[in-house]
C-alpha positions in Angstrom: 0.0 0.0 0.0 1.3 3.4 -0.9 0.8 6.7 0.8 -0.5 9.6 -1.2 1.1 13.0 -0.3 -1.1 15.4 1.6 -0.7 18.1 -1.1 -1.3 17.8 -4.8 1.7 17.2 -7.1 2.2 17.2 -10.8 0.5 14.0 -12.0 3.5 12.7 -13.9 5.5 12.8 -10.7 3.4 10.1 -9.1 4.6 7.2 -11.3 8.2 8.5 -10.9 7.8 8.5 -7.1 6.0 5.1 -6.9 8.3 3.2 -9.3 11.6 4.9 -8.1 12.5 1.7 -6.2 12.7 -0.2 -9.5 14.0 2.3 -12.1 16.1 5.4 -12.0 13.7 8.4 -11.4 15.6 10.3 -14.1 15.1 7.4 -16.6 11.4 7.4 -15.8 11.2 11.1 -16.3 12.9 10.7 -19.7 10.5 8.0 -20.7 7.5 10.1 -19.7 8.9 13.2 -21.5 9.6 11.2 -24.7 6.2 9.6 -24.6 4.5 12.9 -24.0 6.4 14.5 -26.9 5.3 11.7 -29.2 1.7 12.4 -28.2 2.2 16.1 -28.9 2.0 17.1 -25.2 4.2 18.4 -22.5 4.9 16.1 -19.6 3.1 18.5 -17.2 0.0 18.3 -19.4 -0.3 14.5 -19.2 -3.6 13.5 -17.6 -4.5 10.2 -16.0 -5.7 8.4 -19.2 -2.6 9.4 -21.1 -0.3 8.4 -18.2 -2.2 5.1 -17.9 -1.5 4.4 -21.6 2.2 5.3 -21.2 2.5 3.1 -18.1 1.0 0.1 -19.9 3.3 0.6 -22.9 6.6 2.3 -22.5 7.0 2.0 -18.7 5.9 -1.6 -18.6 8.5 -2.5 -21.3 11.2 -0.6 -19.4 10.4 -2.4 -16.1 10.8 -5.8 -17.6 14.5 -5.1 -18.0 14.9 -5.5 -14.2 12.0 -7.5 -12.9 9.8 -10.4 -14.2 6.8 -9.4 -16.3 4.3 -10.5 -13.7 5.9 -8.3 -11.1 6.1 -5.4 -13.5 2.5 -5.8 -14.4 1.4 -5.8 -10.8 3.4 -2.6 -10.0 2.1 -0.8 -13.0 -1.5 -1.8 -12.0 -0.8 -0.4 -8.5 0.4 2.9 -10.0 -2.7 3.2 -12.2 -4.9 2.6 -9.2 -3.2 5.5 -7.5 -3.5 7.7 -10.6 -7.3 7.3 -10.6 -7.6 8.7 -7.1 -4.9 11.3 -7.2 -5.7 15.0 -7.2 -3.2 16.7 -9.6 -1.7 20.1 -9.1 -3.1 22.8 -11.5 -0.9 23.0 -14.6 1.0 26.2 -15.2 0.8 27.5 -11.6 3.9 28.7 -9.8 5.2 26.2 -7.2 3.4 26.6 -3.9 5.5 26.8 -0.7 2.4 25.8 1.2 3.1 22.2 0.3 6.4 22.4 2.3 4.9 24.5 5.1 2.2 21.9 5.6 4.8 19.1 5.6 7.0 20.9 8.1 4.0 21.4 10.4 2.8 17.8 10.1 6.2 16.5 11.1 7.2 19.1 13.6 7.0 16.5 16.4 9.9 14.6 14.8 12.3 17.6 14.8 15.3 15.3 15.2 14.7 13.3 12.0 17.4 14.2 9.4 14.7 14.6 6.8 12.8 17.1 9.0 16.0 19.0 9.7 16.8 19.2 6.0 13.2 20.2 5.2 13.4 23.2 7.6 16.5 24.3 5.8 15.0 23.9 2.3 11.8 25.8 3.4 13.8 28.6 4.9 15.9 29.1 1.7 12.8 28.7 -0.5 11.1 31.6 1.3 14.2 33.8 0.7 14.4 32.8 -2.9 10.7 33.5 -3.5 10.9 36.9 -2.0 13.9 37.6 -4.3 11.8 36.6 -7.3 14.0 33.4 -8.0 12.7 30.1 -9.2 11.9 27.8 -6.3 10.7 24.8 -8.2 13.9 22.7 -7.5 13.6 23.5 -3.8 9.9 22.6 -3.7 10.6 19.3 -5.5 13.3 18.5 -3.0 11.0 19.4 -0.1 8.3 17.1 -1.6 10.8 14.3 -1.8 11.7 14.8 1.9 8.1 14.8 2.9 7.5 11.6 1.0 10.5 10.0 2.9 9.0 11.2 6.2 5.6 9.8 5.3 7.3 6.4 4.6 9.2 6.6 7.9 6.1 7.4 9.8 4.2 4.4 8.3 7.1 2.1 9.1 7.4 3.6 12.6 3.7 3.0 13.2 4.0 -0.7 12.2 7.0 -1.1 14.6 5.2 0.8 17.4 2.1 -1.4 16.9 4.2 -4.5 17.3 5.9 -3.0 20.4 2.4 -2.1 21.8 1.2 -5.7 21.4 4.2 -7.1 23.1 4.0 -4.6 25.9 0.3 -5.4 26.5 1.1 -9.2 26.5 3.9 -8.7 29.0 1.8 -6.4 31.2 -0.8 -9.2 31.6 2.0 -11.4 32.9 3.2 -9.0 35.5 0.0 -7.2 36.4 -0.6 -9.2 39.5 2.8 -8.1 41.0 1.4 -4.7 41.8 3.5 -1.7 42.8 4.6 1.6 41.4 6.4 0.1 38.3 3.4 -1.8 37.3 1.1 1.2 37.5 3.7 3.3 35.6 3.8 0.6 32.9 0.0 0.6 32.6 0.0 4.4 32.2 2.7 4.3 29.5 0.9 1.6 27.6 -2.2 3.7 27.7 -0.3 6.7 26.2 1.2 4.6 23.5 -2.1 3.0 22.6 -3.7 6.5 22.3 -0.9 7.7 20.2 -1.1 4.7 17.9 -4.8 5.4 17.4 -3.8 9.0 16.4 -1.0 7.8 14.1 1.6 9.4 16.3 5.0 8.0 17.3 6.1 8.1 21.0 9.6 6.5 20.9 10.6 7.8 24.3 7.5 6.4 26.0 8.0 3.0 24.2 11.6 2.9 25.4 10.6 3.6 29.0 7.8 1.0 28.8 10.2 -1.6 27.5 12.7 -0.8 30.2 10.1 -1.2 32.9 8.8 -4.4 31.3 12.3 -5.8 31.2 12.9 -5.0 34.9 9.6 -6.6 35.9 10.0 -9.7 33.8 13.6 -10.2 35.1 12.3 -9.9 38.7 9.5 -12.4 37.8 11.9 -14.9 36.4 14.9 -14.5 38.8 13.4 -13.9 42.2 9.7 -14.1 42.7 9.3 -17.6 41.3 12.1 -18.9 43.5 10.9 -20.4 46.9 12.8 -19.0 49.9 15.1 -21.3 51.7 15.1 -21.6 55.5 16.2 -18.3 56.9 14.8 -16.2 54.1 17.8 -16.2 51.8 17.0 -16.7 48.1 18.5 -19.9 46.6 20.6 -19.8 43.4 18.7 -19.7 40.2 17.9 -23.0 38.7 19.5 -23.4 35.2 16.2 -23.0 33.3 15.3 -19.7 35.2 18.9 -18.5 34.7 18.7 -19.2 31.0 15.4 -17.3 30.8 16.9 -14.3 32.6 19.9 -14.2 30.2 17.6 -14.5 27.2 15.6 -11.5 28.5 18.8 -9.5 29.0 20.1 -10.2 25.5 16.7 -9.4 24.0 16.7 -6.1 25.8 20.2 -5.0 24.8 19.6 -6.2 21.2 16.7 -3.9 20.9 18.6 -1.0 22.5 21.5 -1.6 20.0 19.1 -1.7 17.0 17.5 1.6 18.2 20.9 3.2 18.4 21.9 2.0 15.0 18.8 3.7 13.4 19.1 6.8 15.5 22.8 7.5 14.7 22.9 6.1 11.2 23.9 9.4 9.6 26.8 9.7 12.0 28.1 6.2 11.6 27.8 6.5 7.8 30.1 9.6 8.0 32.6 7.9 10.4 33.9 4.6 9.2 35.6 3.9 12.5 32.3 4.2 14.3 30.6 1.9 11.7 33.4 -0.7 12.4 32.7 -0.4 16.1 29.0 -0.8 15.5 29.7 -4.0 13.6 31.8 -5.3 16.4 29.0 -4.7 18.9 26.5 -6.4 16.7 28.8 -9.4 16.6 28.9 -9.4 20.4 25.1 -9.3 20.5 24.9 -12.2 18.1 27.3 -14.2 20.3 25.2 -13.3 23.4 28.0 -11.5 25.1 26.8 -7.9 24.8 26.1 -6.2 28.1 23.7 -3.3 29.0 26.7 -1.3 30.2 28.4 -1.6 26.9 25.3 -0.3 25.1 25.1 2.6 27.5 28.7 3.4 26.9 28.2 3.2 23.2 25.3 5.7 23.3 27.5 8.2 25.2 30.3 7.7 22.7 27.9 8.3 19.8 26.4 11.4 21.4 29.9 12.9 22.0 31.0 12.0 18.4 27.9 13.6 16.9 28.4 16.8 18.8 32.0 16.9 17.7 31.2 16.2 14.1 28.4 18.8 14.0 30.9 21.4 15.3 33.4 20.4 12.8 31.0 20.6 9.9 30.0 24.1 11.0 33.6 25.2 10.9 34.1 23.5 7.6 31.2 25.4 6.1 32.7 28.7 7.3 35.8 27.9 5.3 33.8 27.1 2.2 31.9 30.4 2.5 35.1 32.3 2.3 36.0 30.5 -0.9 32.5 31.2 -2.3 32.9 34.9 -1.7 36.0 35.0 -3.9 34.3 33.6 -7.0 32.9 35.6 -9.9 29.1 35.6 -10.5 27.6 32.9 -12.6 24.4 30.7 -12.6 26.4 27.8 -11.2 27.7 30.0 -8.3 24.1 31.0 -7.6 23.1 27.3 -7.3 26.1 26.8 -5.0 25.0 29.6 -2.8 21.5 28.2 -2.5 23.0 24.8 -1.6 25.2 26.6 1.0 22.2 28.4 2.5 20.2 25.2 2.9 23.3 23.5 4.4 23.8 26.3 6.9 20.2 26.2 8.1 20.4 22.4 8.4 23.5 22.6 10.5 22.0 25.5 12.6 19.0 23.2 13.2 21.3 20.5 14.6 21.3 18.2 11.6 24.4 16.7 10.0 25.1 17.5 6.4 27.9 15.2 5.4 26.8 14.5 1.9 25.9 18.1 1.2 29.3 19.4 2.4 31.1 16.9 0.2 29.0 18.0 -2.8 29.6 21.7 -2.1 33.4 21.0 -1.9 33.2 19.4 -5.4 31.1 22.3 -6.8 33.6 24.8 -5.5 36.5 22.8 -6.9 34.8 22.8 -10.3 34.1 26.5 -10.2 37.7 27.3 -9.2 39.4 25.0 -11.7 37.1 25.1 -14.7 34.3 27.6 -14.5 33.1 26.9 -18.1 32.5 23.3 -17.3 31.1 23.8 -13.8 27.4 23.5 -14.8 28.0 20.2 -16.5 30.1 18.8 -13.7 27.5 20.0 -11.2 24.8 18.1 -13.1 26.9 14.9 -13.1 27.6 15.3 -9.4 23.9 15.5 -8.7 23.4 12.3 -10.7 26.0 10.5 -8.6 24.4 11.8 -5.4 21.0 10.4 -6.5 22.5 7.0 -7.1 24.2 7.0 -3.7 21.0 7.9 -1.8 18.9 5.4 -3.7 21.4 2.6 -3.1 21.0 3.0 0.7 17.6 1.3 0.7 18.6 -1.6 -1.6 20.3 -4.6 0.0 23.9 -5.0 -1.1 23.8 -2.0 -3.5 25.8 0.5 -1.4 28.7 -2.0 -1.0 28.8 -2.8 -4.7 28.5 0.8 -5.8 30.9 2.4 -3.3 34.1 1.9 -5.4 32.3 2.8 -8.6 31.0 6.1 -7.0 34.5 6.9 -5.6 36.1 6.4 -9.1 33.4 8.6 -10.7 33.9 11.4 -8.2 37.7 11.2 -8.7 37.1 11.6 -12.5 34.9 14.6 -11.9 37.6 16.1 -9.6 40.0 15.8 -12.6 37.5 17.6 -14.8 36.7 14.4 -16.7 33.2 12.9 -17.4 31.4 10.4 -15.3 28.5 8.2 -16.4 25.7 8.0 -13.7 23.6 5.9 -16.1 26.1 3.1 -15.9 25.8 3.2 -12.1 22.0 3.2 -12.3 22.2 0.0 -14.4 24.1 -1.7 -11.6 21.6 -0.3 -9.0 18.6 -1.3 -11.1 19.8 -4.9 -11.2 20.0 -4.8 -7.4 16.6 -3.1 -7.3 15.1 -5.9 -9.3 16.5 -8.5 -6.9 15.2 -6.5 -4.0 11.7 -6.3 -5.5 11.6 -10.1 -6.1 12.8 -10.6 -2.5 10.0 -8.4 -1.3 7.5 -10.4 -3.3 8.9 -13.5 -1.7 8.5 -11.9 1.7 4.9 -11.1 1.0 4.2 -14.6 -0.1 5.8 -16.0 3.0 3.8 -13.6 5.1 0.5 -14.6 3.5 1.4 -18.3 4.2 2.0 -17.6 7.9 -1.2 -15.6 8.3 -3.2 -18.3 6.5 -1.7 -21.1 8.5 -2.1 -19.3 11.8 -5.8 -19.5 11.4 -5.5 -23.4 11.5 -3.9 -23.3 15.0 -5.2 -20.1 16.6 -7.7 -22.1 18.8 -4.7 -23.4 20.8 -4.4 -21.1 23.8 -0.7 -21.7 24.6 1.9 -19.0 24.8 3.4 -20.1 21.5 0.2 -19.5 19.6 -0.4 -16.2 21.4 3.0 -14.9 20.3 2.4 -16.2 16.8 -0.9 -14.3 16.7 0.8 -11.1 17.5 3.5 -11.7 14.9 0.7 -12.5 12.3 -0.8 -9.1 13.0 2.6 -7.4 12.5 3.0 -9.3 9.2 -0.3 -8.0 8.0 0.8 -4.5 8.7 4.2 -5.0 7.1 2.6 -6.6 4.1 0.6 -3.4 3.5 3.7 -1.1 3.4 4.8 0.3 0.1 8.5 0.6 -0.8 10.5 -0.1 2.3 13.6 1.4 3.9 16.5 -0.9 4.6 15.7 -1.0 8.3 12.1 -1.8 7.7 13.1 -4.6 5.3 15.3 -6.1 8.0 12.4 -6.0 10.5 10.2 -7.7 8.0 12.7 -10.5 7.5 13.2 -10.9 11.2 9.4 -11.0 11.8 9.0 -13.7 9.2 11.8 -15.8 10.7 10.3 -15.6 14.1 6.8 -16.3 12.9 7.8 -19.3 10.8 9.6 -20.8 13.7 6.6 -20.3 16.0 4.3 -21.7 13.4 6.3 -24.9 13.3 6.1 -25.1 17.1 2.3 -24.4 17.1 1.8 -27.2 14.5 3.7 -29.6 16.8 1.5 -28.6 19.8 -1.6 -28.9 17.6 -0.7 -32.4 16.6 0.1 -33.4 20.2 -3.3 -32.0 21.3 -5.1 -33.9 18.6 -3.4 -37.1 19.7 -4.4 -36.6 23.3 -7.9 -35.6 22.4 -8.4 -38.7 20.3 -7.8 -40.8 23.5 -10.7 -39.2 25.5 -13.6 -40.9 24.0 -17.0 -39.6 24.8 -16.3 -38.6 28.4 -14.4 -35.8 30.1 -13.1 -33.3 27.5 -14.7 -34.9 24.4 -14.8 -32.4 21.6 -13.1 -29.7 23.7 -10.4 -29.0 21.1 -11.9 -26.5 18.6 -15.0 -25.6 20.6 -13.7 -22.1 21.3 -12.1 -19.7 18.8 -9.8 -18.0 21.2 -8.1 -15.7 18.7 -4.6 -16.4 20.0 -5.1 -14.6 23.3 -7.4 -16.9 25.3 -5.2 -17.6 28.2 -4.8 -13.9 29.0 -8.0 -13.7 31.0 -7.1 -16.5 33.4 -5.1 -14.2 35.7 -1.4 -13.6 35.9 1.2 -15.6 37.9 0.2 -13.5 40.9 -3.5 -13.5 40.4 -4.2 -14.0 44.1 -2.2 -13.2 47.2 -2.6 -16.9 48.4 -1.0 -18.4 45.3 1.2 -21.4 46.1 4.8 -20.9 45.3 6.0 -22.2 41.9 8.5 -25.0 42.4 11.7 -25.4 40.5 12.0 -28.7 38.5 14.2 -30.3 41.2 11.3 -29.8 43.7 8.7 -31.6 41.6 7.9 -35.3 42.1 8.7 -37.5 39.1 6.4 -37.4 36.1 4.7 -34.2 37.3 4.4 -30.8 35.7 3.1 -27.3 36.4 0.9 -25.8 33.7 -0.1 -22.2 33.2 -1.0 -21.8 29.5 2.2 -23.6 28.8 4.5 -25.9 30.8 6.2 -23.8 33.5 8.1 -26.5 35.3 8.8 -30.2 34.8 10.8 -32.5 32.6 10.6 -31.8 28.9 8.0 -34.1 27.2 6.3 -33.4 23.8 3.1 -35.0 25.0 2.7 -32.5 27.8 2.5 -29.6 25.4 -0.7 -31.0 24.0 -2.1 -31.6 27.4 -1.2 -28.1 28.4 -3.3 -26.7 25.6 -6.3 -28.7 26.6 -6.0 -27.7 30.2 -5.9 -24.1 29.2 -9.2 -24.6 27.5 -10.6 -26.7 30.3 -10.1 -23.7 32.6 -12.5 -21.8 30.4 -15.1 -24.5 30.9 -14.8 -24.1 34.7 -13.2 -27.6 35.1 -11.2 -28.1 38.3 -10.1 -31.7 38.1 -9.5 -34.0 35.1 -8.7 -37.7 34.6 -8.1 -39.4 31.3 -6.0 -42.2 29.7 -4.1 -42.6 26.5 -1.4 -44.9 25.1 1.1 -43.4 27.5 -0.9 -44.2 30.6 -3.2 -42.3 32.9 -3.2 -38.5 33.5 -4.6 -36.6 36.5 -4.8 -32.8 36.6 -6.1 -30.5 39.4 -6.4 -26.7 39.2 -4.3 -24.6 41.7 -7.1 -22.1 42.2 -5.4 -19.2 40.4 -5.6 -20.2 36.8 -2.9 -22.9 36.7 -2.8 -26.7 36.9 -0.8 -29.5 38.6 -0.4 -32.4 36.2 0.8 -36.0 36.9 1.2 -39.1 34.8 1.3 -42.8 35.9 0.2 -46.3 35.0 -3.3 -45.7 36.5 -5.2 -42.9 38.2 -5.2 -44.9 41.5 -1.4 -45.2 41.3 -1.1 -41.5 40.7 -3.3 -40.7 43.7 -1.3 -42.9 45.9 2.0 -41.4 44.8 1.3 -37.7 44.4 -2.3 -37.2 45.4 -1.3 -34.8 48.1 0.9 -32.7 45.8 -1.9 -32.5 43.2 -4.2 -31.0 45.9 -1.9 -28.7 47.8 1.2 -28.3 45.7 3.4 -29.5 48.6 5.7 -32.4 47.8 6.1 -35.0 50.6 
């Protein structure tokens, strides 16, 4: 699904924008211009029917050079659908700065986004240029492109925030019974995030605080509350399973913190190869499970200091360039350089980094100083290289492949020689085609997970609940249009997690069917499938601390042989695939109000009794009588003899 800009744009710009992830925007503009000329029209005068015809003919043919015909046809159809609902800007009217002003207001909350910082600079210079009677069309176009990038970033952010919200709500249900200030604070933050999500607003600081509180509470839940006190009140050492869960929580938390830092400081690390190398090393530590929270905190402090230093350095660098600009004779190219300088200055004054813009201004000045007659041509080629570089950042593998080619092209321009951006676009378009096919594969896999989830959603275990939340996220990711690199990575990660959980859910479903088949007409006959629980059924049964009189949860070493504790899933006891199926059935038995169950299958007899707070004690043996003789007291009281 694509996002239509809030303000009208020239109609021909819509296919250029929507297909820019498959073909060079400049190539698309040339195709449209040539097609319009062949029809005796200007490109600005093309209406929806004319553009539809061009898309079905010339553009469709061009797309097939990089993607399969079926994919090209689907993308063209998507653009035609957008054309039919688009509101074009009036032909012949002067560019309206109101488009940029509206965009700046809409995204004022996200003042620290690089695109928002750049937009403020573009808008400020555009106002000055308009007052001076200068053409502001290039600035308006750049501003519209920045607004489109922010709209995409907002859509992707809302999908990620929706996933965070679902996970926070699920975690809150687990810790709600603990009570206390942190639980109340978490509930308040979740309410704020939920309200913001409904208003299509991002609250990253609140999400981060909520995740931190959730991590603290879950760690407490796993590491201390569930451990019975030894005589004298001293907590015993964690059992290996609990310790593993705590370590997994810690690594999950630091991994998310590291990912957030990577996105937040991406412009900085791109400008500082040494910091990028450090970031790769930290990601390797995280993958190995050795990254600590202290290391992440130190990394944030290092990045913040480096960003401040780089910003100060870029401001000083700009001051030096302004001195060189002042010494040059007047020319149209010098005027363009001054406009770029003004935008750059406002961007830096607003706290944004301008690494690429400074590099380009250096190259422009060098061309003006060395060969003024060729400066305009060199400046145009330089813009083409910059467009390739920016577009490559969202295409997997493209930046690495193009980096040496871009460096060689810029060196040629510095010598006053020609460069060929079109040859670089051909390399990039090949990568774009591969990325488009990968995205199509992602969508197909997402559809499969969503469809298959419906076959196991009636199981109320924790695995299925988690799968349900991921299925909702996949639906939202599936609806996104062209993705940034980070959004593509999140899509791939969600798919991997969901596919793994789907396999687990199928195994639980199969085990549940096997157990159900042994019941006959009594006890829980027909229980499986009676309720469509929507993946969250177990959440209304009360948390681990649903009552103050809850019996302590025992560690595996405290349990009698062939016994288990069940609360939606197995929480203690020896690993046994059959028990997962029984756990799913017991979760649904709770909804029926059952308090005690007995049944037999090929493995023997099973006896289960509720613990009074939403959980079950389960035992297996050769017969129900043997079970009662051996662990009947434990089944009733939870106390092992």
